[in-house]
N, C-alpha and C positions, 0 to 999 in steps of 0.2 A: 851639507852645503859648505862651500869653501869660499874664501875671499881672495880675489886676485889683487895684486898690488895696485896702488894708485898710479895710473898710467896717464901721463899728460894731465889733462884736466877732467878726467873721467874716473868715477869710482864704480867698479863692476863687482856684483855678487854673482858668482858662478854656481849653478845648480848641476853639479856633475852627474848625479844619477839620472837626470832627465836630459842631459846634453843641451842645456840652455843657460842663458845668463840675462841679467838686466843691468843697465848702466845709467847713471845720472851724471850730468856735467856739473862739476864742483868748481868753486872759486877759492875756497879756503878751508883749511881744517881749523875748527874753532876750539876743540877740546879733545883730549885723550887721557885716559887713565886706566889703570888696572885695579878694579875693586877686588874685594875678597872673593867674588864669585865669577867675574867676567870682565872682558875688556870693553870699555865704553868709549865711543867716539862720536863727535858731533861735527858735521860738515855744513858749510853754507853752499847750497847748490844754486845754479844759475836760474832755474825755472821752477823748482819745487820747494823753495824756502829752505828751512833747516832740515837736516837729516840726522836721525839717531841710528847708530849702528852698534849692535852688541855681538861680540865675538865674531865680527865679520859679516853679520846678517842684518839686513835692513829691518828696522823696527817701526819707525814712524817718520813721516815728513809733514811739514806744514800744509802741503797742498792736498793730500788725499786721506789724512787720518780720520776725517769725519765718517768715511764709509765704514770703517771697521768699528769705531767707537759707538756709532749710532746703532749698527746692526747687532752689536754685542749686548746692547742694553734695552732698547725700546721694544723690540718684539717680545722679550721676556717679561718686561714690566707691564706691558699692555695685555699679556696673556694671563698673568696672575690676577686674581680678582681684586686683591687689595694689598699690594706689596708695601710693607712698612719697615721690614728689617732686611737689609740687603748686604751681602758679603761679596767683596771682590777679592779674589785670590790672584796675586800677581798685579798686573796693571800699573807698574811703577811709573809710567809716564803720566798717570792720573786722568787721562782723557775719558776712560770708562767711568770713573768716579764722578767726573763732572756731568756726564750724561745722566747717570743715576739720580743725581741730586737736582736735576731739572723737574723731577716728578714731585709735586708738592705733598703727595700722600706718604712719601718715604720719611720715616721718623728717625731712622738711624742707619748709617752706612759705614761698614768697616772695610778698609783696604789693608790686606795683609800681603806685604811685598817683602821677599827675603833680602833684597839688595837695596838698602837705603840710598846708596849712591845714585842709583838710577833716578829715584825721585828727586834728589837734591840737584842733580844735573838738569832734569826736566824743569824744575822750578826756575833755573837760571836761563835756559835756552828755549823752553816752550811754556812761557808763562800763561798763555791762553788756555792750555790744557790743565793747568794747575789752579785756575781761578777760583775753584770751589774748595780748595784744600782747607781753607779757614772756616768753611761752613760749620756751624755748631753741631750739625747732624753727623759730620764726618769724623771718623777716628782713623788715623794712619798708624799702622802697626808694622814694625820691621822685624819680621820673624818668619819662620818656616810655616807656610800655609797648610802643609800636610799635617804637621803636628797641631796647628791651631784648630783645624776642623775636627781632628780626632778627639780633642778635649772639649769641643763645643757642647753646650747644654743641649740635650735632645729636644727637637721641636722648636728651637729658638729662632730659626731663620725662615723667611718667606722665599727669597731668591738667592741663589749662589751663582756668581759669574766667575768662571775660571778663565781669566785673561792671561794666558801663559804663552811662553815661547814654544818652539817646536818640542816634541816629546823626547828630548835628549838632555843629558846633564841633570841639573836640579829639577827640571820640569818633567822628567821621565815618570816620576811617581804620581803625576796628576792624571794619568791615563789608564789606571788599572782598577779592578773591581774593589780592592780594599779601600782605595781612596773614595770611589763612588759610594761604597757602603757607608762610610763615615758621613758623606754628604747627605745621603738619604736619611740617616738617623738625625742629622742636624736640622733637616727641613720640617716645618710644621705641616699640618694637613693641607693638601693642595699645593705644597711647595714645589719649586721649579729650579732646576739646574740648567745653566747654559754654558757651553764650553766652546772655545775656538777649536775647529776641527779640520784645519789644513785645507788643501786644495782638492776640490772634487775631480779635477782633471788628473792630478798626479796621485792622489791618495785615497780614492774611494775604495779600491780593492785591498788596501792595506790598513792605513790608520783609521779611516772612518768605519770600515766594517769591523775592525777589532774593537773600536770604541763601543759599537752597538752591542757586541757580544759581552763586553765587560759591564756595560750599563744594565743590560738585562739580567746578567748574573747577580748584580748587586741588588736588584729588586725594582728597578725602574720599568714601567710598563708602557708608557706613551713616549715615543721618541720621534723627532723630526729634525732634519738638517735643512738649514736655510742658506743657499748660496748667495753670494754677492760679489761685485767687482772689487778688486784691491790691487791696483797696478804694480805696487812695489813688491808684492809677495810672489812666491813662485807660481808661475803660470798666469798671474793676474786675475785669477778666479779663486775666491776664498769661501769659507763657510763657517757657520757656528751650528752647534747641535743642541737642541733643547730636549730635556727629559724630565718626566714627572711620574709619580705613582698615583697621585690623587686627582689629576685633571687631564684633559685632552689638550695636548700642546698645539694642536692645529686650530683650536677655538680661541678667539681673542676678543677683547672689548673694542670692537670696530668703531662704535660711536665715540668712545673716549679717545681713540687714536685720531679720528677725524677732527675732533674738537680740541686737540692738544693745545695747551696754553703756552707753549715754548717753541723756540725757533730750532729747526733742524735744517740740514743741507741735503740730506738724502732720504731719510726715513719719513714716511707718511703712511696712512692706512692702505693706500693703493700699493705701495712698495711692499708693505707687510704681506698683503694678500698675494702679490706676485711671487714673493720669496717662498711661499708655501707650495707653489707648483713644483712638481718633481720632474727634473730632466730625465730623459729616457735612460741615460747612462747610470742614473742613481736608483732606478726603480727596483733593481734586485735587492737593495737594502730593505725594502718594505714587503718583500714577497714572503 
């Protein structure tokens, strides 16, 4: 993915491999810095609220971030029978952590983000996403998630959420069997991994299929990909993939989801059930 220059009042992210692009009308650049790991920019848009851009790629807007954050968390947490210890790898904007901590049975949640500046900038420009950062159950760690999970106590975690950027640069090591093997070792009995898995339209035959091979090679036996809309990401159609060794990831606590005691904007039990349906183009993954 490449970034086109800010032209007039529009910021455009170009997806050259697919011959497509997406633009948002902006009114002001609010912030720009080069962290140790990446270029961070914040724009004010005319219709989508604030926009965070990392290395020229859209990451989050005020208007549509709930789609991603809710689908990265609630399906997994309502699939695990009793999630108490949850790890978020990446997720520097803290929206995924916020959704995790809506679950009252979660006793401890770690967020391991390699770039502290992403979180500090998010705290300034996306305070709603960071509203649970001071929750006593939350622990924010700014270090390499790959190293952290490698050194994690075996069986310590119930759910691991890999909220990463695309599988390039620092995130490349989050999509291979070595990493998945460390995740499997860190999960307790019936533990569950969920990872963002790119666009079903653009990446089913490349990234998602490769993920399935690597997850199975690492020892995960039950896998399922949940598609969902995400307007600012390539193709507007995104996904997360759940994997487990000790439970069937297509079974979930439907009654608990129906009776959830917190507010969401997209996720509910019906949307969870719908996301488990397999589009025709993805059926070869399960053959």
